[in-house]
GUKEPA-422429 format. One record per residue: x, y, z of N, C-alpha, C in turn. Coordinates in steps of 0.2 Angstrom, whole numbers, plus 5000, padded with zeros to 4 digits. Example, Ala and Ser with C-alpha at 12.3 -4.5 7.8 and 13.67 -1.06 7.14 Angstrom:
<nodes>
506649725039506249785039506649845039506449895035506849955036506450005039
</nodes>
This chain:
<nodes>
514555075398515255095393515455035389515655055386515954985380516654975382516454895381517254845381517754875376517554925373518254935369518554995375518155035377518555085380518755075389518454995390518754975396519354955394519554915389520054885387520454945387520355015383520655055382521155085390520455095394520655135401521255085406521155015403521554955406522254975404522154995398523155005394523255065397522955125397522955185399523455165407523055155412523155135417523855115420523955055416524555005415525055045413525055125407525455135406525755205412525255225415525355255419525555235426525455185426525755155434526655135433526955085426527255085424527555145424527555215420527955245419528155285428527655295429527755335436528555295441528055205439528655185443529455185441529455185436530055185433530355255434529955315433530155385435530355395440530155365449530255375453530855315454531155265450531655245452532155245450531955295444532655335442533055385446532455425448532555485452532955455457532555405460533055385467533755375467533955365459534655355460534955325450535055405451535055415443535755385439536055375443536955365440536655285442536355255445536555185445536355155438536655115436536455075428535855045427535755005433535254965435534454995433534355065436533955095438533855135433534355175427534155195419533955145417534355065417533655035411533054995415532955005421532354985423531755045422532055115423531655165417531455145411532055135407532055125399531455075398531555005403531054925403530454975404530355015410529555025409529155095406529855125401529555175399529355135394529855085390529455045384528855005382528754975389527954945390527555005389527555085395527455125392527155135388527455135382527455165375527055115370527055035372526754985372526054995372525955005378525055005384524955055380525155135380524755195376524655175369525255165365525155145358524455095358524355045361523854985362523155025363523355055370522555095370522355145365522755175363522355225357522155195351522655125350522455095343521755075344521555025348520954995351520255045350520555105352519755155352519955205345520355195340520455235334519755245332519455285329519055295324519155255318519555235315519455205309520355155308520155115302521055075302521755105303521455165296522055195297522555235303522055255309522255295315522355215320522155135316522055095323522955075321523155075314523855055312524255085314524155165312524755225314524955195322524355205327524555185334524855115336524655085331524955005332525855005330525855045325526655075324526955095331526555155333526955195338526955125343526555075345526455035353527254995349527154965343527854945342528354955343528555025343529055055346529355025353528855015357528854975364528854935365528554865361528654835363529054785360529554845354530054805349530754825354530654855358531554875361531254845368530654825371530654805379530954755381530854685376531654625377532154645378532354705373533154705373533454735381532854785383532954805388532854765394532554715393532354655399533054635399533454615392533754575396534354605398534554665394535254715397535254725405534454735407534254745415534454695419534354625416534554545418535454545420535654575413536254575413536754595420536454665421536554725426536554685433535954665433535754645441536054595441536354535437536454465439537554475438537554545438538354545438538654515432538454505427538954485421539054555418539854515416540254575411540354565406539954535402540054515393540054575390539554615391539554665387539954745388540854725384541154785386541354825380541154805375541454845369540654875366540754905360540154945358539854895354540354875353540054825346539554755351539954745357539254695363538454745362538554805363537754825365537654825357537954835352537554825345537254755344537454705347537354645345536654605348536654665355536254645360535654675358535554735354534954785352534854785346535254725341535054715335534354705334534254645337533454625335533054655338533054695342532654775342532554815337533154855335533154865329532854845324532854785323532654745315531754745316531554715324530754725324530554805323530754855328530754905326530554925317531054925315531054935308530454885303530254825305529754805303529354805306529154825309528254835312528054905314528554945314528455025316528655065311529155065305529155095303528855065294528655105290528355095284528955075280528754995276529354995272529354925267529354925263529354895257529354805258529854775264529954715265529454695271529054735272528554715277527954765277527554785271527154825268526454815271526354775276525554755279525854725283526054765290526254725297525754715300525154745300524554735304524254715300523554665302522954655298522354685303522054755304521454755309520854715309520654725314519954695313519554725318518954755318518554775323518154735327518054735334517654695337517354765343516954705347516754725353517354735358517954725357518354755360518954805356518554835352519154875348519454845343519854885340520254865333520754825338520654765334521054695337521554685329522254665331522654645327522754575324522554565319522554495320523354455313523554415320524154395318524154345310524654355307524754315300525354265303525854245306525954215306526554215298526954285299527254265292528254275295528654265291529254275293529354325299529254375296529254435301529154425309528254395310528154375315528554315319528754265314529554205319529754245320530154325315530854335319530654365326530054395326529954405333529854385339529554325337529354265340530154225343530654225338531254205342531554245348531454315344531754365349531554375355530854375356530654405363530754325367530654255364530554215368531454195368531654215365532654195367532754245371532654295372532854335376532554345382531854325383531654295390531854235392531954185388532054125393533054135394533454185389533954205392534154235395533754285397533554315406533654275411532954225409532954195416533354135418533654105412534154075414534854105418534854165416535554215418535354215425534554245428534354255435534454195437533954125434534254085440534954045442535454085436536154055441536154095444536254155444536354215448535954185456535554185455535154165462535254105466535554045462536053975463536454005468536954075465537754055468537754125474537354165474537254205478537054165488537554195492537254155500536954205502536654245500536154275504535354275504535354225509534554195508533954235506534054315509533554355507533454375498534254375497534254395488534154335485534254295487533954225483533154215484532854215489532154225489531854275484531954355484531654385480531854385472532554345471532654345465532254285461532054225466531554185465530854225461530654295468530054285465529954335458530554355455530554405450530754345444530954305444531054255439530454205438529954205444529454145443528754205440528954265442528254315440528454335432529154325429529254305423529054255419529154225423528754135418528054155417527854165424527054165422526654225418527154295417526954325412527054295404527754265403527654235398527354185396527254135400526554075399526054125397525954155399525054205399525154235393525654275393525654325386525554265381526154225383526054195375525254165373525154115380524454105377523854155376523754215378523354255377523554285369524254315367524454355363524354295354524554255356524954215352524354165349524154125355523954055353523054085351522854135358521954135358521954205352522354235351522354295345522354245340522754195339522654175331521954115332521754085338521254045336520654085335520554145339519854185340520154265338520054275333520254345331519654405332519054385339518854445342519254445349519754425351520154425357520754475358520554515360521054575362521954535363522254575362522954555364523154605372523254565376523554625381523954595386524454585381525154575382525554625387525354695388525654755390525154755398524754735396524354725406524654665409525054605405525254575408525854585410526154605408526954635410526954695417526354685417526354725423526354695429526554605428526554585433527254565436527754565430528454575433528554625435528354675432528454755434528354765441527854745444527654765449527854705456528354645453528654605459529454635457529754655453530254695453530354745457529654775458529654855464529754845468529254785469529354755475530154735478530354715476531054695478531354745479531354795474531554885474531554905483530854885484530754915490531054885497531054805495531454775500532154775499532654805493533154835495533654775494533454735488533754665486534154685478534354635478534654635470535254685469535254725473535654785474535554845467534854855464534454875459534654965459534254965465534255045467534555065474534455105475534455175482534055195482533655215489533455265493532755265489532255215487531655185484531255205493530655225492530355255499529855195501530055155505529755095508529055105509528955155511528255195514527455195509527955205506527255215497526955145495526255155496525855075493525755095487525955035483525955025476525254995475525054975479524254965477523855025477523855065482523655135480523555175476524355155474524355205466524055165463524055125461523755065455523255095455522555065462522055085462521755175460522055195461521955285461522255295456522655265452522855285443522055245440521855195441521455155437520855185440520755225446520055255446519955315443520655365442520755405438520655405432520755355429520655335423520255305419519655285423519155275425518655335423518655385426518555445428518555475421519255475420519255505413519055475409518855415406518455385401517555385402517355405409516755455410516655485407517155515407517155635404516955595398517355565394517655575388516855545384516755485387516055455384515455475386515355515391514855565394514355575389514355615384513955625378513655555373513955535376513755465370513055435374512355425369511755425375511655355373512055315368511955225370512455225377512755245381513055235387512655225392512755205398512055175402512155245409512655285407512555365411512255375408511755395400511255445401510855425405510655355410510155365413510255395419510755435421510755445429510355535429510055545431509855605433510155645434510755655430511255715431511355765425511355835425511555855418512355835417512355845410513355825409513555875412513355945412513956005417514055975424513555955428513755945434514155885434513955825429514455755430515155775427515155815423515955825422516255875428515755915430516055945434516455905442515755835443516055795447516655765445516655725441517155695439517855735440518055805437518355825437518855825443518255865448518455855458518555805458518355755457518655695461519155675457519355695452520055675450520555715453520355805454520755835458520955805465520155765468520455735474520855675473520755655469521255585469521755605469522355665463522755675462523055725470522755755472522955785478522855735485522555705485522655625489523255595489523555595482524155565479524755575483524555675482525155725482525255705489524655695494524855725503525055655505524655605503524555515504525455475503525555485498526055415496526755455492526855515496527555545498527955545491528355565489528355565482528255525474528255465476527955435470527255435470526855465474525955495474526255545470526655625471526655675465526755655462527355625459527255605454527055585451526555525452525955495448525355555446525255595453524855645452525155695447525555715445525955755439525755725432525755635433525955625425525355635424524655595429524055595427523755665423523855725429523555785427523855805420524555795419524755825413524455785407524455715408524255685400523355715402522855725407522155755408522455805403522855865405522755925402522955915396523455885394523755895385523255865382522755805384522155785383521455845381521355875386521055925384521155965383521655995380521956055377521656025368522155955368522055935360520955965359520855905363519955905362519955985360520056025364519956095363519956125356520656115355521056125347520656095343520556025344520256015338519256025337519056025343518256025343518056125343518456165345518356235346517956235352517656185355517056205360517356225365517056245370517056275376517156225385516756165381516556115386517456095390517856085388518656055393518956125396518656175395519056245396518956235405518456235410518456205414518856145417519056105413519356045416520056065415520156115410520756135407521156175415520756215417520956255424520956215428520456175429520556125435521256085436521456065431522056005431522656085431522556125427523056165430523256195437522656215437522656215447522656175451522656095448522856055452523656035452523756035445524656055447525056085450524756165451524956205455525056185464524356165463524256145471524656095472524656015470525255975471525855995470525956045468526756065466526756105475526456165477526656205481526656135488526156085487526156025491526856005492526855995487527655955487528356005490528156085488528656135492528656145497527856135502527656135509527956065512527956015510528155965513528855945512529355975506529755975508530056055514529856085511529956145518529956115526529256105528529156055533529856005534529755955531530155925531530855935535531255985530531856025532531556055539531156095541531056125547531056075551530656025550530555945556531255925558531755925552532255885552532655945557532555995556533156065559532956045565532356045568532156045575532355975577532255915575532555875576533155875578533555895574534155885575534655945581534255985582534256045586534055995593533555955593533355925599533955875601534255845595534855785597535255815598535455865596536055915598536155955605535555945608535355975612535355915618534955855618535155805621535655775621536055765616536755755614537155795620537255875620537555915623537555915629536755895631536755895638537055815641537055765637537155705640538055685640538355745634538955765639539255765643538855835645539055885650538955835657538355805657538155765662538555695663538955675657539055605660539955625656540155665656540755685656541255655661541955625657542355605664542755655666542555725665542955775667542355825671542555855677542155895680542155975677541555995676541356075671540856095676540956175675540556205680540756285676540156325677540156385675540256455679540556485678540756525683540456605683540356655686540356715684540756755691541556775690541656795693541956745697542156715703542256685708541856625710541156635708540556605710540156565706539956525706539656465701539056505699538956505693538256555690537756505691537056555693536656535695536156585690535856555684535256585680534756505680534056555680533456495680533456475672533856495667533756435660534156395662534856405664535356385665535556355672535156345676535356335682535556225683535256215679535356135680535756115675536256155672536856115667537456185668537356205676538056245677538556205681538456155684538856105688538756025686538956005682539055935681539055885688538955815687539155775693539955765693540155765689540755745689541255795692540955865693541455915694541155905705540555895706540355875710540755825714540755775712541155715715541955745716542155785713542955785711543255825716542655865719542855925724542555915730542055835731541655825737541255865739540855915736540155935737539755925733538955935735538255935730538356015728537956025722537856065719537356125723537256095728536956145732537356185735537756155739538356165746538856215739539056175733539356235729539156305726538456295725538156355724538056415729538356375735538256445742538956465744539356455738540356445739540456495734541156485733541456515728542056455728542556465721543156425721543656455726543656505727544156525732544156485738543656465740543456415747543756365746543856335743543556285740544456255739544756295739545456295734546056295740546656285739546956245744547556305745547456345753547756385752548556395751548956355749549656355747549456375741549156345736548756365730548356415725548256465733547856525732548256595726548556595731549056665727548956665720549656615717549656585711548956575707548356545709547656555707547356615706547656645709547256725708547456765705548356755704548656795699548456765693548356705691548156695686547456715681547056725689546256735687546356795684546556845687546756935686547056935681547256905679547756915671546956895667546656865667546056815662545656885664545456905669544956945669545257015665545657045668545957095663546057075654546057015653546157015645546757005642547357005648547856965646547956915644547556855644547456795638546856785640546656725635545956725634545656645638546356615639546256545643546956525647546656495651547356475653547456385656547756375661548056295664548256315668548156255674548856245679548556185683549056165688548756105694548556145699548256125702548156155709547656105714547856115721547356085723546756115728546256065729545456075732545656055735545356075742545056055750544356015750544355965751543555935753543355935758542555925761542255955767542855915771543155855771543155825777543955825779544255895774544855915775545455885771545455825767545855785763545855815756546455815753546755865748546455825742546555855735546555815728546955865724547155835720547555865715546955875709547055935706546855945699547055975695547055955687547155985683546656045680546856085681546156135678546456185672545956205668545656225663545156285660545456345663544856405661545056425654544056435653544056465646543456535646543556555642542956625641542156595640541756595644541156585642540556655641540356635634539856705632539256675632539056655636538256625637537956675639537956735643537456785644537756825646537756895640538156955641538956945639539356985641539957015638540356995646540256985649540556985658541356955658541856995658542356965659542656935662542256915668542356865672542056805671541456785667541256735665541756675661541756635665542056575661541856505664541956465660541956385661542756355664542656325668543156285673542956215673543556195667543756095669544156095670543856015677544456005678544555945678544955895680545255845678545455825687545355755690545655735696546355685691546755715697547555695694547955685700547455675707547655635713548255575713547955535709548255465708548955465703548855525698549455525694549855565700549755625704550355655709550655615712550055545714550355505719550755455717550755435709551355405707551755455705551855525702552455555702552955555707552555585713552955585719553255505723552955455718553255385720553655365717553755385710554055365704554855445708554655475711555055535711555455515716555255475723555755455727556055385725555855345722556255275718556655315714556555355709557255385705557655415710557555445715558055485723558255435726558055385730558155365734558355275732558655245737558555165736558155155742557955115738557355085742557255065750557855005748558154955754558354995762558555055759558955095765558455155766558155185761557855265760558255325758558755325760559155355757559355355750559655445749559555475742559955435739560255445732560655395728561055425727561355405721562255445716561855505713561155495710560755555705560955605709560555585715560555645720561155695721561655645724562155665727562555715720562655675713562955715710562555795707562155785708561555845707561755905714561755885720561955925724562755925725562955895722563855915722563955965713563555955710563555995705563456075707562956075710562556155712562856185715563456135720563756185726564556195725564456155715565256175715565456255714565056305713565056395713564756415719564756365724564356405728564756405735564956465739565456465745564956405750565256355751565156305757565456285762566056325763566656305766566956235765567256195771567556145769567156095767567356045761566855995758567355945760567055875760567455835758566755765758566955715755566455655754566855605758566655555761566855505765566355435762566855395760566555335758566555285762565955255764565955195768565855115765566255095764566255015760565954955763565654925760565454875764565254805758566054795756565854715751565754695755565954685760566154605762565354575765565154625766564354625767564154565763564354565756564254515751564354445752565054435756565054365756564554325763564054365767563554375771563154355765562954365762562354355760562454275754563054285752563354205749563154165754563454195761563654125767562854115770562354175770561754145773561054175771561154175763560554195761560454285759560154285753560254365749559654425755559054365760558954415763559254425770559654375771560054415777560454465774560854455770561254525767560854585768560154575765559954635764559654675770559654635775559254645782559954695785560654665784561254675789561154755784561254745777561354835775560654895778560254845777559554905782559754915790560254895792560154885800560754945797561354925795562154955795561755035795561455045788561155095784560855145790560455125794560055155800560555195805560955155806561555175811561955215809562155225802562555265798562255335801561455335800561055385796561155435804561255385809561055395815561655455818562555445813562855505814562755575810562355575805562155625803562255685806562355735805562255805807561855885803561755905805561355975798561955975794562555975795562955995786563355935786563055875788563255815786562355765781562555725774562055705773562255635771561755565771562255515770561855495763562255455757561755435752562155355751561855345749561855265746561955255739562455265738562855265729562755195726562755145728562855085727562755035731562454965730562154945735562654915741563354905741563954905746564154995747564055035744564355085747563755145749564155185753563855255758564355305759564055345756564455435757564255455760564555515765564455565768564755625762563955665762564455735761564355775766564955815767564955865772565255925771564855965773565056035770565256065777565456125778565756175784565856135789566256085789566656045795567256115796567456065803568256105805568656065802568756025801569256005800569555945797570155925798570355835798570355805804570355845810569955795816569255785815568855845813568155815811568055755808568355745803568455695800568455635803569055655807569355565809568955545815568555615817567955585822567555545818567255565816566655545811566955475808567755455805567755405804567855345807568155365815568155315820567555315822566955345821566155325822565955265816566055285812565855255805566255175809566755185808567355115810566855065817566755115823566355095829565655055827565255095822564755085822564555005818565255005813565154955806565554885814565854905816565954845818565654815822565354845824564854815830564454775827564054765818563854705814564354675811564854675809565254645806565654605809565854635816566654595820566454525819565954505822565454445824565754385818565554425812565654365808566554355803566854405807567654405803567654445797567154485796567354555791567354615794567554655790567554755793567454775787567454835786567254885781567854955781567854965776568355025775568155075773568455135772568355195773568755235767568455275764568855325760568755375760569155445760569055505759569255525754568955575752568955635747568855725749569455745750569355815751569155865745568455895744568555925739568756025741569356025736569756095738569756115729570256165730570156195721570656135716571056085718571356055714571056005712570356005715569855935712569755975704569255915701568955935696568255955697567856015693567256025693566855985691566955925692566355875688566155825696565555825698565355785703565355705699565455695695565555605693566455595694566655645691567355615691567755635700567255655704567455665709567355605714566855585711566455505713566655445713567255475705567255405703568155415708568455455708569055465713568855445720568555445722568155415729568055345728567655345724567755245723568155215722568655235717569555215719569655215726569755285729569955275734569755205741569155215739568955145743568955075741569155075735569355015735569954995734570555045735571055025736571155035745570655065748570655055754570754955756570254935752569954865752570654815754571054825745571454825743572454815751572154865752572854875758572754835764572254815765572054735771571854785777571854835779571754855786571154905785570754925792570154985792570455035792571055065793570955145795570755175787570555235789570255265782570755295779570655285772571355285768570955375764571355415765571455495760571555485752571255505747571455525741571855545741572555525736573055565733573255545728573555575721573755565718573855495714574355465718574655395717574055355716573555365721573055325717572755315712572655375709572655385701573255345698573655355699574255295695574255225696573855225702573655135704573255105698572655145698572055145696572255125691572655185685572755175678573155115676573455095682573855025681573654965681572854985687572454935685572254925679572054975677571554995670571854955665572654975663572954935659573154875659573054845665573154775666572254745664572054775663571254755664571254745656571654795653571554795647571854745641572354715645572654665643572654605644572254595649571754535649571254515644570754565644570354585639570554555633571354585630571554575624571554495624571954465630572154405630571354345628570754385634570254335630570054345624570354395620570154395612570354385609570954345611571354325607572154355603572354405606572754455605573354445611573954435606574454415611574354375618574254325617574154275622574554245625575154255623575754225625575854245634575654325633575754355638575554325646574954275643574654235649575254165648575254135654575654065653575754025659575753985658575853935665576453905669576753915675577153875679576753805683577353765685576853705687577553705694577453685699577653675707577453595708578153555708577853495710577553475716577053445717576853415724577253335724577453345730577653285734577653235737577153175735576953125740577453105746577553115752577853105757578053035757577552995758577452915761577952875753577652915747577952865738578652885738578752955740579452985742579452985732578953025729579253055722578453105723578753115715578153175713577653135712576953185714576253135711575953215709576153235707575653285704576053375704575853415698576053495697575253525701575453585704574753635704575153685699574553705694574753755689574553825690575153865689575053925692575153985687574454035686574654065682575054125680575354125678575854205677575454255669575654315673575454365669576154405667576254435660576854445659576654505656576554575659576354635653576854665649576554705643576954735640577354785643576754825650576954885650577154845658576954825663577254845670577454755671577754735665578154665668577754605670577954565676577654535679577254565684576654525683576154545687575954505691575754505699575454455703574854425704574854355703574354335702573554355706573854365711573254385716572954445713573454495710573154545707572954545699573054515696572754515688572154475691572054415695571754375696570954405700571154445704570654505708570354545703570854575699570554625694570154595689570254515685569854465681568954465684569054465694568354465694568154525695568454575696568054625696567854655691568154645684567954675681567454615676567454565679566854515676567154475671567654465670568154415665568454355668568054345672568754295677568254225673567754235670567554155668567954145661568154185655568354195649569154185653569454205656570154205658570054125661569754115667569954035669569854005664569353995660569353945654570053935651570354005648571253995645571553945649571553965657571953945661571853865660571153835662571053765661571353755655571153765650571453725644572253715643572553785645573453795645573453725652573353715656573353665662573353575659572653595656572653505655572953495646573253555645573753545638574253505640574753525648575253515651575053435653574553445655574153355658574153305651574153315648574053295641574753255638575153325638575853335638576053255641576153255649576453225654576053145651575353155647575153075647575553045642575653095635575953075631576853055632576953085637577853075639577652995643577052975646577052905650577152915658576652985659576853005666576052995667575852945667575052945667574752925675575252925681574952955686575152995690575353065686575353115689574753155688574453195692573853235692574053305694573653345687573753425689573153465693573453495696572753555700572953615698571953625697572053695692571653735699571953805701571553855703570853865700570153875704569753895700569553955706569154005705568954055707568254025709567954055714567254045716566654055711567054115708566254125703566254085697566954055695567154015690566453965692566753935697566453865699565553855701565353935702564553935702564253965697564553965691564353985686563853925683563453915680562953845678563153805675563553825668563853795663564653765664564853775672565653775672565853695671565353645675565453565676565453545667564853555663564953535656565353575651565653625654566353655649566953625650567153605658567653575660567753495658566953455658566953405656567253385647566753455644566853445637567753435636568053495640568653505638569253445640568953405645569353345646569253295642568653285639568453235633568753235628568753305626569153335620569853315617570253315625570953295626571053235626570553205629570753115629571053115638570653135641571153135649570653105652571153095657570753045664570553105667569753095669569653165675569953135682570053075683570453065692571153075690571453125686572253165686572053235687571453265685571353335687571053355695571453395696571053425704570753515703570453525705570153585707570253625715570753655714570853705719570553755720570253775726569853835727569853855734569953935733570253965740569853965744570053985749569453975756568854015757568854055752568454115749567654085747567754015746567053965746566653975751566853975757566553945764566254015765566154065760565654115760565054105756565254055752564754045746564054015752563554005746562953945750563153875748563253835752563553775753563053735751562353725751561953695747562153695739562253775737562353775728563053745728563353765732564153735730564153655730563853645737564053555736563753505732563053545728562853525721563253525715563553565716564353575707564853535711565153525718565553505720565453405718564953395721564653325716564553315712564353335707564453345701565153315699565753365701566353355700566753295701566453285707566653215710566353155707565753145704565553095703566153085694566153125693566453135686567153085687567653115692568253065694568553145698568453205696568653255697569053275705569653275708569653295715569453355716569353385722569353435725569753455730569853505731570553535735570553585738570653615747570353685748571053705750571353775745571653815746571853845751572553865753572453915760572053905765571953835767571553845773571953875779571653905784571853925792571754005790571654035786571454115784570654125785570654175786569954225783569554185786569054145782568554105782568354045785568954005783568853945783568953915791568453875792568853825797568253755797568353725803568353635801567653625802567253685805566653675805566253675798566553735794566253765789566353705784567153675784567253625779567053555780566853535786566553495786566053475781565453535781565053535778565053535770565753535769565853525760566153475758565853435752566253395750566853385746567253385749568153405745568553335750569053335743569553275745570153295749570453365748570953375751571053455753571453435758571453525761572453555761572353605758573153615757572953695764573553665767573753725772574053785770573853835772574253905770574853895771575253915769575853935770576153965778575754015779575754035785576053995791575553945790575753895796576353855797576453855791577153835789577753865791577753935789578353965790578353975799577753975802577953955809577953915812578453865808578453825811579353815811579553875808580253885811580553935816579853955818580053995826579753965832579153925832578953915837579053825838579353815846579153745847578653695844579053635844578553595842577853585847577853585853577453595856576853655856577153715852576553765851576453775845576653735841576353745834575653695834575153715829574553675828574453675821574953665817574953635812574853565813574953525816574853445817574153435819573953485822573353475826572953485819573053525815572653525809572753485804573253435805573453365802572853335803572753315810572553245813571753285809571553335812570753355811570453335804571053365801570653335793570753275790571253245795571353165793570853125796570453165801569653125804569153135801569253215796568753215791568853185784569253115785569353065779569753115771570053185773570553225770571153205769571453215763572253215763572453275764573053275766573253365767573753365763573953425761574553445756574753525760575453525761575653585764576153625759576153685761576053715754576753775759577253815755577853845757578253815761578453755759578853705763579553735760579853765764580653775762581253775766581153725773581853705774581653635779582053595780582153525780581753495788581753575794581353555799580753575800580453595794579953615794579653545790579853525786579853445781579653395786580353395792580353335797579653345801579553405802578853415807578253385805578253395798577553385792577453305791578153275790578253195792578153165797578153205804578153165810577553175812577053225808576353225810575953185804576353155800575853115793575653155789575853215788575653235783575753215774575053205770575253165764575653195759575753275759576053275754576453355753576853375753577053445750577353485745577553545745577753565741578053635743578353655737578753715741579453725739579953755741580453785735580953755741580853705745581353655749581453585742581053585737580953525731581253555726580753625723580753665717580353725716580553765715580153825713579753805707579253865704578653835700579153825693578953795689579353775683579053775678579453785673578853765665578753715663578353715658578253625656578753585654579353605651580053565649580453565658580453605659580753595665580453545671579953575673579253495674579453425673579453425665579653355664580353335665580853375665581453365666581453345674581153365677581053365686580853305687580553285682579953205684580653165681580953165678581553105674582253105681582353165684582853165689582453175695581953155696581653175703582053125709582153055706582353005712583153025717583453075711584053085714583953165718583453185717583553245720583053235728582653215727582053185730582453125736582853075737583153035740583453065746583853125744584153145752583653165755583153215753582753255756582053205761582053145758581553115759581753015763582453035765582752975766582452965774582252905775582252885782582552905788582252945793582752945799583352905802583152835801583552785803584052775799584052795791584652785788585152815789
</nodes>
């Protein structure tokens, strides 16, 4: 075989390989700009290589030059496509307008114009020289050649620079590695191509130009990178295809084509083979057919494209040869090529259909595995029934009851298949379940859901949410259905717990107010006979909690509630409406005698718990008749008010509701509203202070004043302190009201200071609720400092109710007050909770004896009164003593004899306004001289 034929075959092989790779890349993703440019690049090199192949083996100079011009279309545009391709893959956005593209492709148009199109500017672009390697162009190195050199070298170096810069910026190591592969393959092709096609061809005129073959190196590296999925160039490249196999097959096919073309030449070595020319052509064609079919079967889509391209080229060549020579020699080849094209097309169609079929089977298998796994691992129970029995079918047997269904009902699959759902349903739920199922079988509904209980083999119950739906798997039996169950036992237990907690008081286990309201509303229009509500108010237990702690108080309430419950009858029910209030709801009782008997039993029961602590309970009664409103909330409000009024009445007798109580409640609401307005700064003059002098018996002069709050109501006139103070405590406004009282009292002390009475103190009454407020001490200190007062002139009076408070907590506050100089006094000692034992535990400075002990001095003989003993005991505790309510001279004499320290009362002065108090201080010497003179005088 001649060397020119070998060179031509190499060019043809390269063109086939390049065209197939570009075509396949384009087919993988036609919308991607990089894919289209890669196809354009390979197509231009294909034109270049085909032109070189035909030019090399041309019959004469004219034909050779013609193919050279054809080739120039490819190599003239290849470098512009190359740079455009690099710009795309490196994410450069310099190509924005149409003139940017014009500038990019301008050198390519100039090159094609100069070397591909005959023109006067470059009349002789080629000087063809025939050598052993075929026709070869001898470079002239004229201006047009140098323009091309600058074009291809400049575009190549620019592309390399962009590719290198981009590879340095990317953070993906694999992309950087593949970018370097492409970079160095282009550098190698540039160096080798320049050496062979420029340097060697200029020095040796018989050396062929092989640039298209060299360009195969960077193209192969790019395709390799495409198969690796790097540079974001393409999508869907078949990575299973062997590019090496494709290249060898193409090369072998081209060689066989060359053998076929050159077989008639006697100078070729093939003439020595003892095989006739037709047989040789047949062998060659069949081998080509084998290669084509092999590529279509083995190398997937790229192989199919390659096979079609090769056979189309061969077919076109054979047809051209037949037309030119009019010989019958190429007809068998034409038929073979057409046959191969049909065969590879059928192979492709078969492979696609087979692939679709296999994909369908695989999808179905995956789907079956998916649904089987869902069935087996579903977190809900699933079972298939025919009627009431579990469906048993050879095809369906393994998938008729899933594991979760077995777990929920507590039975194995074998146990379930020998029974039915009726047998495992709770008897109380069976009737409703069958009713639903009958409607389902009769077609009245296609599905339904409900909650029911199952019985486990051990007799325990489980709750389940059951969903029933039709199952059309085998025939059209209307009783076939799927049952899906979900274990809701825990939820049901939680619901029962929540329901119980919502309806009961957890401490006592009694129904709460919400349930009582519901029952009352239900009974409003139902004949129930005589009805009544009896409220037991145990608010006194609160003091036990303050005295002995929270747990003691709770335990006491629990024990009392259990005893009160024991008094219930069939027509009595006990409710726990608030923490300290219990209500009996009576229906169909005989009359008030029965009510009185119940109240007596309640009093006796409660007294066994509370009498020992010196506290009691009150009972309020509301008779429900036609005169009462038809509203449970209003009824209970009236009952609670009756109970509260019973407390204020101060005895343990039951109190029946009457309309007068509503008036009293209205009064309280109106006074409470006025207190709120005073706190908010509206008509603050309604609250004012009076000051009663406190006389030091030994010094015979005023030593201080007790600040007494007064409320002058717009509607009710003067309101007693005990009434509006208790209302403030009840409505939780005592802290704000008390702060205003303290401010008014300290303001009077400041005025005393300004008038020069620096030794006079002011005593301020403080509620135990106030003093236990965490910020009380800091607020008091702040107010004293703001008015620049001496804390030693401030006394805090606490009522004897502090004895019910927690001693440790109270002493902590009292110590803080004493540390800053404030004196602590106990008011109204001798009543209620007070005792010397309790007082000894408190850090106090002074005791004020309640007026009731002073009043008795007027009726008792001196040796019968215990007031003197109280004074003596207080002195032993190192406490001073103040006697309140001194109105008669003989009371004063008794107190002086028994060494009482201080006195106050109407004997000396009633409570005074600020101005009157200051005047009293001025005239006190004359007023007190007679009352406090010594007995010897």
